[in-house]
C-alpha angles and dihedrals in degrees: 000000000000089000092050091049091050091049092051094046090047092051090055089063095051119100115280092216130053125198132196119193135175132171135197134180108232113194096223135093117282094243093058092050094045090051091057090063101030094056103063097206089060089070087081086069096062116358110127091215093054089054094049090063117020089180097059116129112247128194122184125208145170100038136305099288147351128028115016094008113130149133140222128214139199121199137171089210107103092213090058104033122162130310152127135243126195131179108234098172127024116182107178112246093350114067147336124206121202136198104216119195114189093178111219089012093062138243133295142177116240124197137187119196120192122201126180114238133183093259101031140302128330107217120195117191115191139168129198124195130193105223095192126211097310105113092204089058089052090057090052087050087066089063097044095094091052094049102037101029095074089053091054090049091051092046093053092046090049089052092049092050093045097049092047090051090061120095114279112287096200099121122198100210110215106210120190142167117241144145129264102213123233109276146166113242136194109208145161121211121210143142131245144158124264089255094052100047096104093050092046094050090047091054094047094048091047091053093046097048089048089060091045090054094048094045092040092230126173116240113217103184149019124287111273140183127211110208105208096178133358129191137156090267108034142021122205106202140168116204133184148098140273115256132195098245140009125260138178102238097175087200111140114262097004112125125206111195138174104219120198126230108282131200110226147173108231142180133189110228124194120195142052117332090246090067098059091097089084092054091049090051091052092049091050090052090051094049092048093047094049091044092233125161121230108231102186149359118309121254132216119203115198108214098170124062106223089207090061100039116046095183105090091197088070097051110117121207121179114210122201132189115188107228143169 
């Protein structure tokens, strides 16, 4: 009894939280590494728990990627068990925070931090658990690093191996000067946050194509978005498509505009939307080197329908900067 009392009292003085952390330098660009975590279906490529049980039942929820995206699993493998993971904070190329629910084994907060390095991206994967007031749980917390740490190491190594098995990501951006021909467009202008761009564009395109279907209009180009202003807090964008002839829709915020021919610098970018920053950097270098002046907001044209092409590496986005 004395020993039991001493064990209990000793447990009360142990840390209430336990943290496991592992890091690995992956010799790939930060956007590629970030995408492996931010898109929840990509976890099947490298997660150590997915590989322990290839027959586990998976169910995805909350969208494809970013905030609120997640998945749950059910496994008969005792080392895998049942649980649920949800992204609660996604900061592109910086960090991702996860809510991890291991059911009867408790909850934890997971975190990935991405740091650019000379030869790639330093990825740090950590998990912090609140062990509560139970002194026995706190003793088990002392062993968590020993039990979970090797899984984190294997997961990061799997990620490194998988990303490096993909086709080379070194893109030679072909920048050119061209003309956007005069056209009639049907657009809606609105504001959104960086995290809600995809949802906002989806809503706008849905509304516009509904009008196109009702009015039996002919679309003459790919969906596009004009980014009037962009900041860390808010995006002011105008999205729509080009149509064959003008109409007077008289439908709230819908804009019909005759846009003149415009001289632009453009680049064709292939890959996930999160990776367009590289293309923008190259365009800015070109504009500076040619001593051109930007005359209007930049435009993104979405050639590939993500609903029809699941491979993000094949998504084509044309980026335009009006210049003179």
